[in-house]
Structures are given as structure tokens and as C-alpha cells.
C-alpha positions in Angstrom: 20.1 180.3 39.5 19.8 180.7 35.5 18.9 184.1 34.1 15.3 184.5 33.2 14.5 184.9 29.4 11.9 185.5 27.4 11.5 183.6 24.1 9.6 184.5 21.0 9.5 188.2 21.8 9.0 189.5 18.4 6.0 187.1 18.0 4.5 188.0 21.4 4.9 191.8 20.9 3.4 191.4 17.1 0.4 189.5 18.8 0.0 192.2 21.7 -3.7 193.1 20.3 -4.8 189.3 21.0 -2.7 188.7 24.0 -3.4 192.0 25.8 -6.5 193.4 24.4 -8.2 196.8 25.3 -5.0 198.9 25.0 -4.8 202.4 23.0 -3.8 202.3 19.3 -0.7 204.3 20.7 0.3 201.2 22.7 -0.2 199.0 19.8 1.8 201.1 17.5 4.9 200.7 20.0 4.2 196.9 19.9 4.3 196.6 16.4 7.6 198.6 16.3 9.2 196.5 19.1 8.1 193.4 17.3 10.2 194.8 14.3 13.4 195.7 16.2 13.6 193.3 19.1 15.9 190.3 19.5 13.7 187.1 19.8 15.3 186.1 23.2 15.5 188.7 25.9 16.3 189.0 29.9 14.5 191.5 31.7 17.4 193.8 31.4 17.3 193.6 27.6 13.6 194.6 27.8 14.6 197.6 29.7 17.5 198.5 27.2 15.1 198.0 24.5 12.7 200.5 25.8 15.3 203.1 26.6 16.6 202.8 23.0 12.7 203.4 21.9 12.5 206.3 24.0 15.4 207.6 22.2 13.9 206.9 19.0 10.8 208.5 19.8 12.6 211.7 21.0 14.5 211.8 17.6 11.8 210.5 15.4 14.1 207.8 13.8 14.9 204.1 14.1 18.3 203.7 15.7 18.2 200.0 15.1 20.4 199.6 12.3 19.0 197.7 9.2 16.0 196.8 11.3 13.0 198.8 10.0 11.8 202.1 8.9 10.6 204.4 11.6 6.8 204.2 11.6 4.9 207.2 10.3 2.2 206.7 13.2 5.0 207.3 15.6 5.8 210.7 14.2 2.3 212.0 13.7 1.3 210.7 17.4 4.7 211.3 19.0 3.3 213.1 22.0 0.7 210.7 22.8 3.0 207.7 22.2 5.7 209.1 24.3 3.1 209.8 27.3 1.9 206.3 27.1 5.2 204.4 26.7 5.2 203.2 30.3 2.0 201.6 30.0 4.1 198.9 27.7 4.7 197.5 31.2 0.9 196.2 31.1 1.5 194.4 27.9 4.7 192.8 29.3 2.4 191.5 32.3 0.2 189.9 29.7 3.0 188.3 27.2 5.6 187.2 29.8 5.9 184.8 32.9 5.0 186.6 36.1 8.2 186.4 37.6 9.6 187.9 34.2 7.3 190.7 34.3 7.8 191.5 37.8 11.6 191.8 37.3 11.0 194.1 34.2 8.8 196.4 36.3 11.4 196.3 39.2 14.1 197.3 36.7 12.0 200.1 35.0 11.1 201.6 38.2 14.9 201.8 39.3 16.1 203.1 36.0 13.2 205.2 34.8 10.9 205.8 37.8 8.0 204.0 36.0 5.6 202.8 38.7 2.6 201.8 36.4 -0.5 200.0 38.2 -1.3 196.6 36.9 -4.4 196.4 34.6 -7.7 196.2 36.3 -10.6 194.5 34.7 -13.3 196.9 35.1 -15.9 194.7 33.9 -15.5 192.3 36.8 -15.5 195.1 39.3 -19.2 195.6 39.2 -19.9 192.5 41.2 -17.1 192.9 43.6 -16.6 197.0 43.7 -19.5 198.3 42.0 -18.6 201.7 43.1 -15.6 201.7 41.1 -17.3 200.5 38.0 -20.0 203.2 38.3 -17.4 206.0 38.6 -15.1 205.2 35.8 -18.0 204.6 33.5 -19.5 207.9 34.3 -16.2 209.9 33.8 -15.8 207.9 30.6 -19.0 209.3 29.2 -18.3 212.8 30.8 -15.1 213.2 28.8 -16.5 212.4 25.6 -19.1 215.2 25.9 -17.6 217.6 28.5 -20.1 220.0 30.2 -18.6 223.4 30.6 -21.0 225.2 33.2 -19.4 227.7 35.5 -22.6 229.5 36.2 -21.7 232.4 34.1 -20.8 233.6 30.7 -17.2 234.1 31.0 -16.0 230.5 30.3 -16.1 230.8 26.5 -13.9 233.7 26.8 -11.6 232.1 29.4 -11.3 229.0 26.9 -10.4 231.3 24.0 -7.6 233.1 26.2 -6.2 229.7 27.0 -6.5 228.1 23.7 -9.8 226.4 23.9 -10.2 222.7 24.1 -7.0 220.7 23.9 -8.7 217.8 22.1 -11.6 217.7 19.8 -10.9 214.2 18.6 -13.3 211.2 18.9 -12.2 209.1 21.6 -11.8 205.4 20.8 -13.1 202.5 22.7 -9.3 201.1 23.6 -8.5 204.8 24.5 -11.4 204.8 26.9 -10.5 201.5 28.1 -6.9 202.8 29.0 -8.6 205.8 30.6 -11.0 203.7 32.8 -8.3 201.3 33.9 -5.9 204.1 35.0 -8.9 206.1 36.9 -9.9 202.6 38.4 -6.4 202.2 39.8 -6.4 205.9 41.1 -9.8 205.4 42.7 -8.6 202.1 44.3 -5.7 203.8 45.7 -7.7 206.6 47.2 -10.2 204.1 48.8 -7.4 201.9 50.1 -5.7 205.1 51.8 -8.9 207.1 53.3 -11.7 204.8 53.0 -13.3 207.1 50.4 -12.7 209.1 47.5 -13.4 212.6 46.0 -12.8 213.4 42.3 -13.2 217.0 41.1 -12.7 219.4 38.4 -12.8 223.1 38.7 -11.3 224.8 35.5 -8.8 221.7 35.4 -9.0 218.1 36.9 -7.5 217.0 40.0 -4.4 214.8 40.0 -6.3 211.5 39.8 -8.5 212.6 36.9 -5.6 214.4 35.5 -3.3 211.3 35.4 -5.9 209.2 33.9 -6.6 211.9 31.1 -3.0 212.2 30.4 -2.6 208.4 29.5 -4.9 209.3 26.3 -3.6 213.0 25.6 -6.5 214.9 27.6 -5.7 217.9 28.8 -7.4 220.6 31.2 -10.3 221.7 29.2 -11.4 218.0 28.3 -13.1 217.4 31.6 -16.4 219.1 32.7 -15.7 222.1 34.8 -17.1 222.7 38.4 -17.9 218.9 38.8 -17.4 216.8 41.9 -17.8 213.2 42.4 -18.0 211.5 46.0 -17.3 207.9 46.3 -17.7 205.4 49.0 -18.5 201.6 49.2 -22.1 202.2 49.3 -22.7 205.4 47.2 -21.4 207.4 44.3 -23.0 210.7 43.8 -22.1 213.7 41.5 -22.6 217.4 41.3 -22.1 218.2 37.6 -21.7 221.8 36.8 -21.8 225.1 38.9 -24.9 225.1 41.3 -26.2 221.7 40.1 -27.8 219.4 42.4 -26.0 216.3 43.9 -27.1 213.0 42.1 -26.8 209.6 43.4 -25.5 207.5 40.4 -25.0 204.2 42.1 -25.8 202.8 45.7 -25.9 199.6 47.4 -29.5 200.0 47.7 -30.2 199.9 44.0 -27.2 197.8 43.0 
């Protein structure tokens, strides 16, 4: 059996914005860089080796591919966010490569680097099939843009000062929110498959599912509304937002 090869590698990474829309600007900065440094024909193992080298370049903030290109300033100024999102390049590979090739890249990256990134979920299509996921991720996407800090007392402001305040005050972009929605949708789907229901919660920091979704776009502990809980089932999604707040139904099959 001949080895799988992806051709026109540079062109495909250069066209990632069109071939794989809705990713974050950090991911597209990576695909631009890969388009500049990649060989134009690669096997799955070649993609893996390129990613390992890119990881090293990000850590050292320099281009290690001799005579290829200058290391982009964006990858320097947004280094932490880019490094956090690097595993999501696998979702780009899903879009630009043949399915068998993409699966082999995923398998090799999982074995070598323990990357286990979910495939993208088209949240826009979930409304008809799994409306509860659509309702849940859209509610949290709005909440992280304007996090409500209500812990039922006056001490939260002092607590936030002690811990350095909000970790992010930037305006989130629509591509960043799309990445957040996709990661959170995958997390909710996993919980639903495992237990038949899901609970998402924030005390003074998010639970694992929310935290992992937030980490994909650089969010931290104080970028989520505190004392907030969401309950998700296939028939109803409800939220209690803030200390002592009443539970509100935001979606149900009765009103879908």
C-alpha cells in the first residue's frame, strides 16, 4: 500500500480562511506561517514533524526553518494564546485534507503529543437536531462577553483585586466566539452521551468543561459569570445566573 500524501500543502494552509472558516485569528496566523515554511507534499508523519517544529519555534519565538521566512510578529505578541490553540490545527487538517489522511494525522498527534481535539461541530445545524446545545452555547457565548460578578455580597471586588482582577478585558471577536462555541458544544455532547444530562457551573471559577472551552481563546478564572449554574437536558435548558438568582428556563421543547 502506497503512503498517503497531501499535495499543495502550502496552498491549502494559505487558503485555510476559506477552506475552514470560523476559526480564531490565532489559528489563521499559524496556518499562514505553515504555508510559508511547509514542504508542498507531506505524509501524515510529515505534518506531525512540522507541528513539532512549529511548537519549538513558538517556544523560542524564532523561525527554525532555515531561509524560509521571518518569524511573524503576531506569533510573538500573541504567543501564549497561539500555543494554547495549536492543537486545534487538527480541525484545519480535517477541512483541507482527505478524511483518511486527516484521521492518520490525528492518530499520530494523539500518540506523540496526546492531542485529542474534538472534530468541529456545526452549531448552526444543532438548532434543528439538538436545540439544547445551540441554546446552551449561545447563552455562554453572550455571558463571557459581559460576565456578571454577583456573589451576593460586597467582597467580590476586593477578592478580584487580590487575585489580579479579570484576566481578559479584550473584546472577543466572532471567530474567537465560534471556537469557544465549538469546544463547549463538544463538551456538552460528551456529558450528554455519558450521563444523559449536563450541568455547567461557575463558582468563582469555571468547571472543567467551561474552563477548557475558555482556554481555547485565552479566558481565565474571572472571565466567567460567578455563582452561575446551567442545567441541560434534551427537553429543557435552565440557568441560575448569580447568587440567589431564580432559575430561568432559556429553552425547552415546548417553546422550540
